[in-house]
N, C-alpha and C positions, 0 to 999 in steps of 0.2 A: 522347591520348584525348579523347573528347568531354566537354564540360563537363556536369555533372549539376546540375540545379536541384532545390532542396529547399524545399518550402513550410513555413511555421511550423507546429509541432505544439503545440496548446494545447487542452485540454479545456474544456467549458462552465464547470466550477467555477472554473478558473483565470482565465477571462476575465470572469466575472460581476462581481466586485468592482471591477476597474479600469474597467469600462465604466459602472458606476453613476453616477459623477460626470459624465462627458460626457453621458450621457442626461439627467441632471437639468439640465445647462446648456442642452441643446437644448430641453427643455420650457420653460425660462425664456425662451429666445429666441423661442419661438412664442406665449407667453402675451400676452394683450391688454395687461397692465400694462407690458410691456417691449418694445413695438414700437419699432423704430428701424432706420435703415439699417445693413446689415451686408454684409461681403464674404466670399466663399468662393473660395479660390485653390487649385486642384489643381496639382501639379507632379510631375516625375519627374527623377531623376538617375541617370546611368549612369557608374560609376567602374570603371576598370581599374587594378589594383595588382599590382606585383611585389614580393614579400617574400622575403628570404633566410632568414627564421626565422618561419614563419607561426604556430607554436605558442608563440612566446616562451619557448623552452626553452633548455637549455644548448647550448653551441657544438657539441659532438660529436653531439648528437641533432637539431640544427637541420635543417629541410627547407624548400626553396624551392618556391614555387608562384606561379602567376598567379591572382589572385582577381578575379572579376567581381561587382560589387555593383550590383544594380538596386533603386532606392529610390523607389517612388511615395510621395507625401505629399499631405496635405490640411490647409490652414490656414483658420481661421474667425476673423474679427475684427469687433467691434462696439463702437462708442464712443458709444452713445446716452445720452440724459439719464437713463434709468432702468435701463439695462443696459450694463455694460462687460465685454466678453468677449474673450479671446484664447486660441486653442487651435491646436495643431499636432500632427499625428500622422504618423509615418513608419514604413514597414516596409522593412527591408533584407533582400533575398534574395541569398545568396552562392552562387556557383558556383566550383569549383576546377578547375584545369587537369588535375590528377590526382585520384585518389580522396581524398575528405575524410578527414582523419586525426583521431584523438582529440585533444581540446584545441582544436578549432575549431568555429565556429558555422555552422549552415545558414541561420539567419535571426536577425533582431533587431528589436525594436519600440522606438519612442521616442514618448512622449507628454508634452506640457507644456500644461496647460490651467488657466485661471484665470478666474473669473467673479464679478462683484459686481452684485447686483440690488437695486433699490429697489422693493419691492412696494407699500407704503403710505407715502406721504409723511410723513416725520418720525415713523415708528412701526415698520414692519416691513421687515426687510432679509434678504438671503440671500447667503451667500458659498459658493463651491465651488472646490476645486482638485483636480487629479489629475496623476499623473506615472507614466511607465514608462521605465526606462532600465537599462542594464548598469552595475552598481556593483562596485567592488573589494571583495572579502571581507576583505582585510587590507591594512594599509599595508606589510606585509612580503611582497614578491613583485611580479611585473610589474603595471604600472598601465595604465589606459586611455589611449591616445594616438592617437585617430582611427584605431584598428585594431579595429573592431567584430567582425571575423572571428575574433579570438583569444579563446578562452574561458577561458584560464588565470587563476586567481585572481579570477574575477568571476562574477556571476550576475545574473539579472533581478530588479529590485526594483520593485514597483508600490505607489503610495500614492494615497489619495483622502481628502478631507475635505469634509464637508457641514455647514454652520453657519447655521441660521436664528437671528435675534436681533431683539430689540426695543430701539430707541434713541429717546430723546425729549429735546428741549430744553425746560426749564422757564423760558421767557423768557431773561433774562440771568442768572438766579440759578444754574442748575445744568444738567448733562447727565447722563443715566442710561442704563445699558445692561444688559440681561439676555440672555445668550447661551448657546445649547446647541450643542455640536459633537460629531460622531461621525466618527472617522477610522480608517483601516486602513493597515497596512504589511504587504506580503506578499513573501517572498523564497524560497519553497519550503522545503526541509528542510535547508538548508546553514547550520549554525551559528546563525542568527538565528531562523528559524521565522516564523510569522505572528502578528499581534497586532491587536487592535482597542481603541480608546479612546473613552470617553464623558466629556465635560467640560461642567460647568455653571459659569458664571462670572457675576459681577455687579460693577458699578462705578458710582460716582456721584462727580462732581467739580464744583467750583465753576465758574461762568461768568464772563463779562466784568464783572458787577456787583462782583465781588471783585477790585478792581484791585491792592491792596497785599498783602493776605493771602489766599491761596488754600488750598484743601484738597481731599482726595480719599480715597475709601474703596474698597478692592478685595478680592474674595475669589473663590476658585475651588476646585473639587473635580474630580479626574480619577480615573476607575476604569479600570484597564488589565487586559486579559486576553490573555495570550500563550501560545502552544502550547508554548513551551520555558521561558519565565520564570515561568509561573504567573500568579496574580492579585496585583495591588498597587494601592495608592491614593496619591494625592498631594493634600495640602490646604495652601493658602496663604491668608493674610489680611494686609492691610497698611493703614496709615493714613498720609497724607502731608500736611505743611504746607509751603506755599511763601510766601516773603517777597520781594516785588519791591522790591529796594533802589533800582534806577534803571531807566531804559529799556533799559539794556544788561546789567544784572546781577540775577540772582535766586538766592536761597539756599533750600535745601529740607532737610527732615528727615523721615525715614521710620522707622516702627516697625511691626513685624509679627511673624508666627509661621508657621513651616513645620513640616509633619508628614508624614513618609514612613513606610510600613510594611514596607520591605524588611528582609531579614535582614542586619544589619550585620556587617562583619568586626570592627570595633571602634568604640567611641564611640557617640554618640547618633544617632538618626534623626529627632529633632524638637527644636525649641527656638526661642526668640525671636530676632528679628533687628532691627538698627537700622543706620542710615546717615545721614551728613551729606553734602550735596553742593551744587553750584552749576551754574548755566547762565549763560555769559557770551557775549554776542553783540556784539562791538565794531562790526560792520558787517553788512550784508545778506549778505555773501559769506563771513563767518567766524563759526563757532560752536564753543564748547567746553563739553562736559558732563563732569562728573567727580563721583565720590562715593567715600567710604570708610566702612567699617562692619564689622559682624560678623554672621555667621550661625552656625547650629549646627555647621557643619563648620570654622569658624575665621574668620580675617580675610577680608574681601570688598572688592573694588575694581572700579570701572567708569570707563572713559575713552572718550569719543567726540569727536574733533576733526575738523572739516572746514574747508577753505579753498578758495575758488575765485577765480581771476582770469580775465582775458580769454582766456588761452591755457593755463591749468593748472587741475588739480583735485587736491587733496590730502586723503587720509583716513587717520586713525590711530584704532584702537580696541583696547580691552582689556576683557575681562569674565571672570568666573568664575561657574559655575553647576553645580547638580546636574542631570544630563541622562542620556539613554539613546541608544543607537544609533537606535532607531526614532523618537525625538523629533527627532534631528538630520536624519533623512531627510524629516521633515515641514516643516522650515524652508527658506526660499528660499536660493539661492546668495548668499553674503555678498559676494563680489567678482566682479561680472559685467561683461562688456564694455558692455552696453547702458546701465547706470547711469553708468558712467564717461564714455561718450560723451555721454550726456544732459547731464552737468555741463559738458562742454567746449562743446557746441553751444548751451547756454543763453545764452551771451554774445551770440550772433548771431541766434538763433531764439527769440523770446519765447513764441510760441504752443506749448503743450505737445503738441497733436495733430500739428502740422506738424513739431515737433522729433522726436517719436517716429518719424514716417515717414522723416525724414532719417537718423536713427540706424539704422533697419532697412535702409534702402537702402544705407547705407555699409557695414554689416556684410556684407550679401549680395554687393555688388559687389567687395569686397576680400577675401572669404573669411576674415574674422576669426573666432576661436573664441568660443563663447558665454561662457566664463569664463576668467579669467587663471590663477588658481591657487587651490586650496582643499585643505584637509587631507582625507586619506582617512578616511572615517567607518567605521572597522573594525567588523566584526560583533561584537556582544556582547549578552548578555541581562542584564547587570548594571547597576546604577545606578553612575554614574561622576561624579567631580568633574572638570570640564573647565575649564582655564585657557587662554584663547586671546588671542593678540595678532595684529593684522593691520594692515598699512600699504600704501597704494597711492598712486601719483602718475601722472597722465596729462598729457602735453604735446602741444599742437597747434600746428603751423605751417601755412603755405600748402600744403605738399606732404606732410607727415608727421604721424603720430600715434604717440606712444611711450607705453607703459604699463609701469611698474615696480611690482612687488608683493612683499611679504615676509609670511611667515606662520609662526607658532610656536604649538604646542599641547602641553599636558601633560595626560594623562589618568591618573587614579588610581581604581581600583575601590573602591567603598564597600560593596557588598553581596556576599554569598556567591555563588559560581558556581552557576547553575541550569541544569544540562544544557547547558552552553555548546557542547559538541561539539568536533570537531577540524577544523582547516583541511586540506583535501585537499592532499597533497604536502608537509606540514610536516615539520619535523625529528622523528625518532623520540622519543617520550616527551614532546613539547611540544604541548600543546593550544592551541586558539584563544584560550581565556581567558588563558593564561599570556602569550601574545604581545600581544594587542590591548588588554587592560584596564589595563595599567600601562605606558605608553609615552609618549615625547615625539617630536614631529615638528617639523621646521623646513624651510622652503622659500623659494626666491626665483625669480622669473620676469621675463623681459623680452619684451615684444611690440613690434616695430617695424614700422610700415606706411608704405610710400612710395607715394604716389599718382603713378603714371607718367603717367596721362592721366585725363580725366573718366570714362573707361570702365573703368579697371583700375588695379591696383597690385600691388606685391610685399609679402610679409609674412614677417618673421623672428620665430620664437618660440624662446626658450631658457629652460629651467627645470631646476631641480635640487632634489631633496628628500632629506632624511636622517631616518631613523627609528631610534629605539633603544628596545629593550624594557627597562624598569626592573626587571623580574622576572628575566630571563635574561641580560641583557647583549648579546643579539644586535643587530647593527646592519645597516642596509640603506640603500643609496643608489640613487636613480633619477635618470636624466638624459634630457632630451628636447631634440633640436635639429630644427627644422622650417623649411624654406625653401619658400615657395609663391608662385605668381603666379596672379592671377585677372583675367579680362577679360569685360566685358559685350559679347558679340558682336552681339546684337540686343536689342531692348527687353526680351524675356522669355527670352533664351537666354544662358547664361553658361558659360564654359569656365575650367578651372583645372588647374594641375599642382602637385604637391607632392613634395619630397624630404625624407624623414624618417629620423632616426637615434635610436634609443632603446637604453639599456643600463642594467643594474642587477644587483644581487645576487639570485640565485634561491634560494628556500627549498629547497635540496636538501642531502643529506649532504655535508659538506666545504665548504659555503658557496660553491659555484661560481657564476659569473656568467652572464648571458645578454645578448644584443644582437640588434638587428634593424635592417636597412637596407631601406628601402622607397621605391619610386617609383610615383606614381599620377597619373592624368589623368582628368578628369571633364568631363561635359557635363550641365547642368541646364536644364530647360525648364519655364517656368510657362505655364499656360493661362488 
């Protein structure tokens, strides 16, 4: 049968909020205060994929199809003295060799935008971010693995954040900031709903004049309004003292107070906090930050260690915090390919602009993924205590780049469920809140890239994650194996092929599993 093209269906109200931040960025770009050189790069990619399980469903229901993916895109970049902007927007249009079946997408949008503007020197600044992407609804069920045509256990999530702020240096004595931020997270009406937040924060900290003893004061207030979770507020305040023991070692003490107004399952929702910590920098390439203390929910710890050599980059981190699903969507990816490569390339490319260009070119020419591994931010409308450990290591040789990453997260619900909804296709009698809000995840990933020639390379990705519900005992495993090759055929024309295998436990009665084998070939052209 002839292939059927389907254009994206989105009403004006759905598009209005995600477009707000990009429009604001373009206005900044055109303003007299932010004039600088900038680049606009349109591109288009054509990908043909064969999948033996296009819906990511159980084996007996699996259906094979050829899928054509036409993906026009536009990227904007500016690295001027008063405006730094990076934005990329892509629309995927899917066509199927047979009739499109339920559980597949006709289109998909992707947006990643970030802008930092200096409006008045040493006084007025403006930040803006925006994103649109397909996100997994739950860690239990099929996960995204470069198969945007599959709509099982995922929906489109859009975010934006606009933040004007005042910042000023009082000579060498102190630095102060007063910031307002308005943000939005939209996911339609599946479990999470839509929400907006308004945050006012202020801080003042000591400057270089305080060489031995430093200090800092911070406070913030967040008012959150959610269509499913209702209204809530978060208030935090803290004071910090720093003692510079030597050029390499500093000690710090923190005292503060946290106040949340959610309906608690048990225990307090407010209370004092304290911590003692250190910052140790034995060399320019090694740093260790650590702290231990107590907050209203119990003991609290933080660790952040980094080490860089000429051919390796190492990162280890741990933290615990009260958070929400929508708050995690507004944070940047914690382990991304670009930052790891930036650390590797810094030994040979000192200029940050040239290094960023080299990193971007390497990722494009070798078909590397944007991120290595990250926990699934399962949909929930509850406040959650999240404890997260992450570790990554990157190794660089003349021909290869290897990245290893480990990830472990434990989430425990703190607040009462607020119309959390149910996960489509979940087990009978088990709602979204029962699965997602009390769970632990662990995962490991390996990415190995071999540079065959200056124009191309081969890439192997292996990852495995395991999720367990602490409330129901349900366990779920996901595995991805991907082997790809990419070649820069001309200056602006790239070709790639990929062989992919994914499998895992599907959330269906009886705990049956699913698997997919897919082969794809693509051509991408920049203009």
